[in-house]
N, C-alpha and C positions, 0 to 999 in steps of 0.2 A: 563247731561254728553253726549258728542258726541260719536256716535257709532264708534267702532274700525274697522279696515280693516281686512279682512280675506285673507290669502295667501294660495292658494291651491298648495302644494309643493309635487312633485313627489320625493319620497325618494330613488328610484332605487330598485334594486333587493335584496339588503341585505348588500353587501360589502360597508362599510363606505366610502371607497375611490371613490365610484361611485356616491356619493351625490354631486350635483353641488355646486359650490362656492356660487352661489346666494341662494340656499336652505340652506346651512350652515350658511350664514350670517343672514338670516331671523330667523332661529331656535335660534341663539344666542341672538336675540333681542325679542323673543316671550314672552308674558305674559301668554298665554294659548296655549297648544298644544293638538290637538285632533288627535289621531293616530290609525292606523290599526294594525292588528296582524302581517302582513308580514314586518313591518318596522324592520330593524336589531337592535339588542340590542346595538351595538356600536353607532348607530345613536341616539337611545333613550338616551344614556348616555350623549349626547351633549346638551340635554335640560337644560336650566339654572336651578339652584337649587331652585330659588324662583318662577318658572313658575308653573302654574296649569296644571296638566296632566289629560287627559280624554281618557281612553281606550275604543274604540268602535269596537274592533276587531271582525271579523266574521270568522267562520270556515264552511266548507262544511256541510250543513244541520243544522247549529247551528248559529243563528243570535240573540245573546242576546240583541243587540241594533239594532233595525230595521232601514232601511234607512230613513224612515220619521222622526224618532227620531234624527238621526244624523243631518239631515237638521235643525231641531229645535235647537239642541245644538249649531250649528255654529251660528245661528241667535242670540240666547240668549247670548252667550259668546261675540259676537261682540258688542251687545247692552250694555254690561257691560264695554266696553271701552278697549283700549289697543290692540296691534297687536295679532291676532289669527292665528296660523299656523295649517292648516289642512294637516297632514302628511300622505301620502298614498303610499303604496308600488308600485314600478314600476313607471309608468306614469299614472297620474290621468285620462287621457282621453283614455287609452287603456284598455277597459273593467273595468274601475275603478269607473264608475258612477259619475265621477266628474261633468259631465254636469248637472245631476240632482241636485247636491249641489249648483251649480252656479245659477240654476233657482230659488231655494229657497232664495238665498241671494239677487238676483235681485228683486224678488217680495217684499222682506222686505226692500229694499232700502239700502242694505249693500254694501259698496265698496269692490272690490275683485281684486286679481291679481293671475295669474296662472304661476307657475314655472315648466317647463317640467322636467320629470325624465327619466332616462334610463329604458326602458322596459325590463322585464326579457325575453321576446320573443327573443330579440337580445343578451342580456348579458349572459343568461344561456347557450345559444348555443355557444357563443364565449368562455366561460370558459370551455366548454366541448370539445373544439377543432374543432367545426363544423362551417365553414363559411356558413352563410345562403344563400349567393349567390356565384357562381363561374362560369365564362363564359364557362368552359368546361362541366358543369353539369346542369345548369338551368339559366333561364333569368328572373325569378320573384320569389317573396316570398309572402306568404299569412298568415296573423295572424287571427286565428279563435278561438272562445271560445267554449270549450267543456262543459260549464256549462249548465245545463238544469233544468227546474222546476221539482219539485218532481213528480214522476210517469208519466213523459212525455218524449217523445223521442226528440232527437235533430232534429232541422229543418235545415238540411244541404243539399245542392245540391251536392251530392257525384260525379255524372258524370261530373259536371262542374269542380270540384276540380281535378279530374283525367285528364281531357282534358287540363287543364292549364299547367301541366308538371313542375310546380315550387316547391319550398320548402314549405311544409305545417307546420305551427307552431301552435300547439293547447295548449292554456292556459286553466287552470282549468279543466283538462280533465282526471284525474286519475280515477274517478268513472265511466267515460263513455268511457274508452279506448277500451273496447270490441266492443261497438256499433260503434265507429269510424273506427276501423280496419275492421270490417265486412262490413260497408258501402263502404269503399274504395275498398275492394276486390270484392264486388258484382258489383261495377261500372267498374270493369275491370282493376284495378291496379295490377301490377305484384306482386305475393305473396312474391317474394324475394327482393322487393324494400327495400333498407336500411332504417332503422328506429332507433330512439334513444329516451330514456327518461332520463331527467336530473332532479334529485331531489335536492332541496335546492341549486339551481344554484347560483354561485358566493360566496357561504358561505364555511367556512372550512369543513362543514359536507357534502359537495356536493358529490353525487354519480351519476355515468353515466353508462348507459347500452346501448350497441349498438346491434341490432338484425335485423331480417327481419320482414317485416310487418305481415307476417302470424304467427309469434311468439311473436308479441308485447304484446298482452294481457297476455300471459303466463309469459313473462319476468317480467311484472309489478307485477303480483300476486306472483310469486316465490320469488321475492326480496322484497316483502312487501313495495313497493314504496308508500310513503305518500305525500300528498300535503304540501308545494307547489312543483309542478313538471311541467316541460315543455315536451311535446311530439313533436318530430320532425319526419317528414316523407319526404324523398327525397334522391336523389342520393348523396348529399353532406355529408350525414351521414357516408359514406364510408371513409371520410377523417379524422374521429375522432381520430383514433390511431396515424395517421401521424402527426396531428397538435395538439396533446394533450400537453398543456403546464402547465395547472393548477395542474393536478395530479402529474406532474413531479417536482413541487416545493419541496424542501428538507424537509419541516416540514408539508407537507399536511397530514391531518389525525391525527396530534399530538395536545394534549391539554396542555396548559401552564397556570400556576397560577403566576401572576406578583404581587409581594408584595411591590413594591416601593411606595413612597409617591404619592399622587394623582397628584401633579404638575409634578413629574418626571416620572410617569409611562407611559405617552403617547408615548414617544419616543421608549421605549422598546416594548410596546404593538404594535405600528404601524409597527415596524421593524419585529416583529414575524409574524404579519399578512401578510406582504409582502412576507414572506417565506412560506406562506400557512397554518400557525398554527391557531388553535382556541385558543383565549386568554380570560381569565377572570382576571380582575383587582380587587384585594382585598387589598387596601392600608392598611398596618399595622402600618404606622407611619405618622407623619405630622411634618414639620419643622415650627417653629415660631420664628420670630426675637425677640431679647431681648432688653430691655432698658439697656444701659450701659454708664458709664461715659466716655466722650471722652478723649482719651489719648493725652499726649503731644508728638506729633510725632517727634519733633525735637531731642529727646533723643535717638531715635532708628536709627540704621544704615540700618536695613532691616525689611521688613514685610513678614511674612510667611503665605500664604493662604492655608488652608487645605481642602477646598471644594468650589465648585461653589456657594453653598448657603451662605457660609461665605463671599464670595466676594460681593454678592448682599446685604446682611445685613449691611456689613461695609460701602459700598459705599452709601447706602440709608441714613445711619446715618451721613456720611460725608456731604451729600447734606443738611440734616436737620440742620447741623452746619453752613449753608450758605457758604460752601466751595466746592471746586471741586478737580479734579485730580491734580491741581497745588500744593495742600497741601502735595502731596507725592514726590515732587521734591527732588532729591538727595538720596532718599531711594531705595535700591535694593529690587526687588520683587521676591519672590520664590513661586512657585506653586507646589502643590503635584502631579498634573497630567495635562494632556492635556485639559480635560474639565474645570478644574479650571482656567488654563491659558486662555482658550477661553472666560471664563466669564469676564476676565479683559478687553478684546478687545473693547467692546462697550463703555468703559470709556476712550478709548485712551491710554490704558496701555499695556505694553508688559512684560511678565515674563522674568526675567533675567536668570532663571534656572528652568528646569523641569526634574526630575529624569527619568532614563530609566525604572524604575519600579515604579508604582504609589501607594506608601504607605508612611505614615509618617516616618516609620523606614528607608525605602530606601532614602527618602528625606534627613533625618539627616545624614545618613552614607555617602551619596554621596557628600553632601555639605562639610563634613569634609575631605573626601578622596581627593576631588579636591581643597581643601583649599579655598573654597569660603567664609568661615567664620573663624574667629580666636578670640583670647582673647580680642582683641580691640573692638569686635562687641557687640551690644546689640540688640536682636531680639524681635519683637512683634509677637507672635503666635496668629493668628486670627482663632478661632475654635468654636466648639460646646461646650455647657456647660458640657456635658459628652462626652469626646473624648478619643481615644486610647492614652495611656500614653507614648508609645515608643519614639515619637518625642522629648518630653521634657526630658525624662530619658537619652537619648543618648547625648543631648546637655549639660545636667547637668554634666554627667560623663566626658565630654570633657572640662568642664570649660567655656562653652559659656554662657554668661549672656542672659537671656530671660525672658519675661513675657507673661503670657497667658491672652488673651482677649476673653471672651465668648460673642459671638455676636448673637447666636441663640441656640435654644434648640430643641430636638427631643422628641416628645410625642407619646405615643402609642395610636392607634385607635382601637375601638371595631370591631371585624370581626366575622360575624355570617353566618351560612349556607354554609360554604365552607369546604370541606374535601380534603386535599392535596392528599390523596390516589387515588382520582378520576382523577388525572392529570398525564401526562407522566413525568412532571418535574415542579419544583417550582424555580423561579428565585429570587435570593437575591443579592442586590447591596450594602448592608451594614450589619454590625453585628446587628444594631438596627432593621432592617427588620426581622432578625431571631428572636430576642427577642420579637418583636411585635407579630409575628405569634405564638410563643410558649405561650405567655400570653393568646392568644385567644383559643388555642387548649387545654391548661391545662396539668398538669403533667402526666396524665395517658395515653396520646396519644402515640401510638407506632410510633416514628419518623423513624424507620427503613424502613417504607413504602415510605418515602419521598426521591425522587431523587433531590438533591439540586444542582443547577447550580449557582456558586458563582463568583462574580466579582473579588475577590482577596483573598489573604491568610488570612487576618484578618477575613473577612466574613466567609471563609471556616472553620476556627477554631471554630467560634461560632456555625456553623451548625453541625460540627463534634461532638462538645461537647454535642449536643442534641441527637446524635445517627443517624443523617441523613446520607444517602449515598452521599458523597460529590464529586463534580468535580469542578475544578477551571479554569476560563478563563485564557489564557496565557497572556492577557493584560487587565489591569483594566480600560477599557472604554466601554461604551455601544455599539458603532459600532464594536469594536473588539469582544465583547461578542456575538453579533448577528452573526458575521461571524463564530465564533467558534461553535455556536450552529447549524448553518446550516451545517458545516463540520462534526460535530458529527453525525447528522442524516444521512448524505451521507455515512459515514463509517459504520454505523449500517446496512444500507440497502444493502451494498455491502458485 
């Protein structure tokens, strides 16, 4: 077997959005991923389900997998074949020991490629509102490691650092912050020089403290700052409050549990993260296409799509029948909401009608009120195996002929190790998500502790029936729900 190639990928400082496109593409194709402690959980979630995962994470003073063994692991995994991704926090060559790993690969004759990553030295400062350079404050920046061998002092030329007059960025320096501050002060730096420490930079848990150099060690100790943290010394730190944008995000510091299906959760989760939230995805349901007999479309005057998933399942089956969108010629198309209508567009189809409120009940009522359907019509309702009954009930009461076509089913997934009470809110985008979470929690769970943010009335009714504290989005779409949640947080803060 030919040896595989090793890709040394800088994962960035933690925010999934800061992983490069090249890094994401390599991760998606990896057969083996060897990763560090500082790689963000959202990035680790991108590792393919079938890929082998090897955790070689290190902590200060705790190296369960020594560097020599990490080098061996990379060689061994490459010799087993398949692409190997070595995923390292920040940039692999900024105090990441990436060069040592490449030396081992080169000696073993293993091909490699390096993908740069955004270093936390720049990113954490940026997320803290601190520009590392500014022509009114400094003309240089210097990245320094504060890591030292056990029981040894740092070997830093403090007088030279003071003379440079630039921004000093100290990585891996929490344990040595006192020694660094003292060294700079003894070398003549102004005790009132602005300084900052940024813990968990770029992550939702980020904390930032701005102080003076003479109080830097005390600030770190009083606030129990933990690694990973960046220490910044320089006049640019005085700009932190003025340029603070990350802490100003409406959901900064909030934790959300997203219960949507795995395929659908990403849009919600990414949107919440862009608003500053910490997000945990715990899919409670999964949608699966059903085998169904292909209907005679010629007998129906209109097709009613009740979900985007239904559109995809129906159109996939249409393709399997060796047909395409032309088979729908002459049929009117009704969609329950904008997302369902959007799912039709890739197939060259446009919904003839979308209700102003996105539910099956509103769809049926508005079709009748606007006389879009009548006694002469025969409708095909394309839906889930278990679906809300209101659409069919209203059509039946009005004497509108219709038939239900079940094209997919929703199944519950096991959820473990998640306590909704540990989150500021839980998001629900369907009643089945509520039922899935309840199945995981059990009948004895006190649902009064759950703040349920629901996409629509039907979902809200399911959550309220369980005793949750329910709030409903004014519009039943993911973008509208995200805007609403951001506005909720703003209202609460003011």
